[in-house]
C-alpha positions as CSV (number, residue, x, y, z in Angstrom):
1,M,-12.1,11.3,5.1
2,T,-8.4,10.5,3.7
3,M,-9.1,6.5,1.9
4,I,-5.5,5.0,-0.1
5,L,-6.3,1.9,-1.7
6,M,-3.5,0.1,-2.7
7,R,-3.7,-2.7,-5.9
8,S,-1.8,-4.3,-8.8
9,P,-3.0,-5.9,-11.5
10,K,-0.5,-8.4,-10.9
11,G,0.7,-10.5,-8.0
12,G,3.9,-10.8,-6.6
13,V,5.6,-6.8,-6.8
14,G,4.8,-5.9,-3.9
15,T,1.9,-3.9,-2.8
16,T,1.2,-6.0,0.9
17,F,5.1,-4.5,1.4
18,L,4.2,-1.0,0.2
19,T,0.8,-0.9,2.4
20,A,2.6,-1.3,5.5
21,R,5.0,0.9,5.2
22,L,3.0,3.8,4.1
23,A,0.9,3.1,6.8
24,I,3.8,3.2,9.1
25,A,5.7,6.1,7.5
26,L,2.2,7.9,8.2
27,A,1.2,7.2,11.2
28,G,5.0,8.3,12.0
29,R,4.1,11.8,10.9
30,G,1.4,11.9,13.1
31,H,-1.8,10.9,11.0
32,D,-4.3,8.1,12.6
33,V,-3.8,5.5,10.6
34,S,-5.7,2.3,9.6
35,A,-4.8,-0.3,7.6
36,V,-6.7,-3.4,6.1
37,D,-6.2,-6.7,5.2
38,C,-8.5,-7.6,2.0
39,T,-7.0,-10.4,0.4
40,T,-7.0,-14.2,1.6
41,Q,-2.9,-13.6,2.0
42,E,-3.7,-12.4,5.1
43,A,0.4,-11.0,5.1
44,L,-0.2,-7.8,5.7
45,K,0.8,-8.7,9.1
46,L,4.4,-10.4,8.9
47,Y,5.5,-6.2,7.5
48,F,4.7,-5.5,11.6
49,G,6.3,-8.3,13.2
50,L,3.5,-10.6,13.8
51,S,4.0,-14.3,13.3
52,P,1.9,-16.1,10.7
53,A,0.1,-17.5,13.6
54,Q,-1.6,-14.2,14.9
55,T,-5.0,-13.3,13.9
56,L,-5.9,-9.3,13.6
57,E,-8.9,-7.8,14.6
58,M,-12.0,-8.5,12.1
59,L,-13.3,-5.0,10.6
60,D,-16.8,-5.4,11.6
61,A,-16.0,-6.4,15.2
62,E,-16.6,-3.7,18.0
63,A,-13.4,-3.9,19.5
64,T,-11.0,-1.8,18.4
65,P,-7.2,-3.0,18.2
66,D,-4.0,-2.4,19.8
67,A,-1.8,-0.2,17.5
68,I,1.2,-1.7,16.7
69,A,3.5,1.1,14.9
70,G,0.5,3.3,15.1
71,V,-1.2,1.3,12.7
72,E,-4.2,-0.2,13.6
73,L,-4.3,-3.5,11.7
74,F,-8.0,-4.8,10.6
75,Q,-8.9,-8.2,8.9
76,A,-11.5,-8.0,5.9
77,Y,-13.2,-11.0,3.4
78,P,-14.5,-8.8,0.9
79,E,-15.7,-12.1,-1.9
80,Q,-18.1,-12.5,1.5
81,N,-19.9,-9.4,1.3
82,V,-18.5,-6.8,-1.0
83,E,-21.3,-4.3,0.5
84,H,-20.9,-5.0,4.2
85,V,-16.7,-4.4,3.6
86,A,-17.6,-1.4,1.5
87,D,-19.9,-0.1,4.1
88,Q,-17.6,-1.0,7.2
89,L,-14.2,0.8,5.6
90,L,-16.6,4.0,4.5
91,A,-17.1,4.2,8.4
92,R,-14.2,3.3,9.5
93,C,-12.5,6.1,6.8
94,A,-15.2,8.7,8.1
95,K,-13.6,8.9,11.3
96,G,-10.8,11.4,10.2
97,K,-9.0,8.8,9.8
98,V,-5.9,7.6,6.9
99,C,-7.4,4.1,5.6
100,L,-4.7,2.0,3.7
101,V,-7.0,-0.7,2.1
102,D,-4.3,-3.7,0.9
103,L,-6.8,-5.2,-2.3
104,G,-4.4,-7.1,-3.4
105,T,-4.8,-8.6,-7.0
106,A,-8.1,-9.4,-6.1
107,A,-11.5,-7.6,-5.0
108,A,-12.4,-5.6,-8.3
109,Q,-16.0,-5.6,-7.5
110,L,-14.6,-3.7,-3.8
111,R,-12.0,-1.6,-6.1
112,D,-15.0,0.0,-8.2
113,R,-17.4,0.8,-5.2
114,L,-14.4,2.5,-3.3
115,L,-13.2,4.4,-5.8
116,P,-15.2,7.1,-5.9
117,H,-14.6,8.0,-2.1
118,A,-10.8,7.1,-2.3
119,A,-8.0,9.9,-2.4
120,L,-6.1,7.8,-4.3
121,E,-5.1,4.6,-5.9
122,I,-1.9,3.4,-5.6
123,C,-0.9,0.2,-8.7
124,T,2.3,-1.3,-7.5
125,L,4.2,-2.5,-10.6
126,A,7.6,-4.4,-10.6
127,P,10.0,-3.5,-13.4
128,S,9.2,-6.3,-16.2
129,P,7.3,-7.2,-19.2
130,L,4.9,-9.4,-17.3
131,A,3.7,-6.1,-15.1
132,L,4.0,-3.4,-18.1
133,A,1.7,-5.4,-19.9
134,S,-0.6,-5.8,-16.9
135,L,-1.3,-2.0,-16.8
136,T,-4.4,-2.9,-19.7
137,K,-5.6,-4.7,-16.6
138,V,-5.8,-1.9,-14.5
139,D,-9.0,-0.7,-15.3
140,A,-12.0,-2.7,-17.8
141,L,-13.2,-0.1,-19.1
142,T,-10.9,2.9,-18.6
143,S,-7.5,3.7,-20.1
144,V,-4.7,3.9,-17.1
145,L,-4.6,7.4,-18.9
146,S,-7.4,8.7,-17.8
147,L,-8.0,7.3,-14.4
148,T,-7.4,10.3,-12.5
149,R,-7.5,8.9,-8.7
150,T,-5.1,6.4,-9.7
151,A,-1.3,7.2,-9.7
152,F,1.5,4.1,-9.7
153,V,5.0,2.8,-7.9
154,L,7.6,0.9,-10.0
155,N,8.9,-1.4,-6.6
156,Q,11.8,-4.2,-7.2
157,M,13.5,-1.2,-8.8
158,D,17.0,-2.9,-9.6
159,D,19.5,0.3,-11.3
160,R,22.3,-2.6,-12.1
161,R,19.9,-3.7,-14.9
162,R,19.2,-2.4,-18.0
163,L,16.4,-3.4,-18.7
164,S,14.8,-2.9,-15.1
165,N,16.5,0.6,-16.4
166,D,14.5,0.4,-19.5
167,I,11.4,-0.1,-18.3
168,H,11.6,3.1,-15.7
169,K,12.8,5.0,-18.7
170,L,9.3,3.7,-20.4
171,V,6.9,3.8,-17.2
172,R,8.2,7.0,-16.5
173,T,7.8,8.4,-20.1
174,L,4.1,6.5,-20.6
175,L,2.7,7.6,-17.4
176,G,4.3,10.9,-16.8
177,D,2.9,12.9,-13.0
178,Q,0.9,9.2,-12.8
179,L,4.1,7.7,-11.6
180,L,4.8,8.4,-8.0
181,G,8.0,7.4,-7.6
182,T,10.4,4.0,-7.4
183,V,11.6,1.9,-4.5
184,R,15.3,0.2,-5.4
185,R,14.6,-3.8,-4.9
186,D,16.1,-4.7,-1.4
187,E,17.0,-8.0,0.2
188,A,16.4,-7.0,3.9
189,V,12.9,-6.6,2.7
190,M,12.3,-10.8,2.5
191,E,14.9,-10.8,5.2
192,A,13.1,-8.9,7.9
193,L,9.9,-11.0,7.0
194,A,12.2,-14.0,7.6
195,A,13.1,-13.2,11.0
196,M,9.6,-11.6,11.6
197,K,10.5,-8.6,12.6
198,P,9.5,-4.8,11.1
199,L,12.1,-4.0,8.3
200,A,13.5,-0.8,10.1
201,T,14.4,-2.5,13.5
202,F,16.0,-5.1,11.6
203,A,17.9,-2.9,8.4
204,P,17.4,0.7,9.5
205,A,20.0,1.5,6.6
206,S,17.1,-0.4,4.2
207,A,17.4,1.5,1.0
208,A,13.5,0.8,0.3
209,L,12.5,2.3,3.5
210,T,14.9,5.1,2.2
211,D,12.5,5.5,-0.4
212,V,9.6,4.4,0.5
213,E,10.2,8.0,3.2
214,R,11.0,9.7,-0.1
215,L,7.4,8.1,-1.6
216,T,5.3,9.1,1.7
217,E,5.8,12.5,1.1
218,T,4.5,12.4,-2.1
219,V,1.3,10.8,-1.3
220,I,1.3,13.6,1.4
221,A,0.9,15.9,-1.3
222,R,-1.1,14.0,-3.7
223,C,-3.7,13.7,-0.8
224,G,-3.7,16.7,0.4
225,L,-3.2,15.4,3.9
226,T,-2.6,18.3,6.5
227,P,0.9,18.3,8.5
228,A,0.7,16.6,11.8
229,G,3.7,16.1,14.3
230,R,6.3,12.9,14.0
231,L,6.0,10.5,15.7
232,Q,9.6,8.6,17.3
233,D,7.9,5.8,19.1
234,A,6.0,5.2,15.6
235,A,9.3,4.3,13.2
236,A,9.0,0.1,13.6
């Protein structure tokens, strides 16, 4: 069972984008991947090129959804019944899948319930003072440096900005090996959303795509995933 929790103590930093692109990248390497949107914004599907009007299969449904870019997509609403959603997620992951769970900034109870079973928790940060301040909100009871299952990604990095570079240096010094990597700011991410197309289709030369590919290899190593064959048709 390989469960990866995706969350952030602060919204608007790109957690859902990273969930989608990591899921697609893992599927492209031959892994059996599910991605579950546990947020009320229901934005995960948009990064797969679906429209806002399209609905995802509910997590507790008996039907198995068609895979998009090699990823099975589900929707769940943990605020309705945390234990039920947690049990469903654990059942999905127990089937040998890699399961990425987009928790957003909420779902704290679900996060606490799932963390002991997770291979990794990835918290997204942005290079801003507010995002840095939110590090104290990652876990109410434990310091960031003591969270052995938790790692971080600095998203929306802009190396043309002095503040962005300074924050990158600070985070790298503070977190050490807990910083999995950085993903550059790329206007193509939002442009692809507006066009309702997957990023790899809209902008195959995207800098963010390149960074996520590198990040994926780090995640695979951190989770101890067995190498799988690359699927060419999962690169959408």
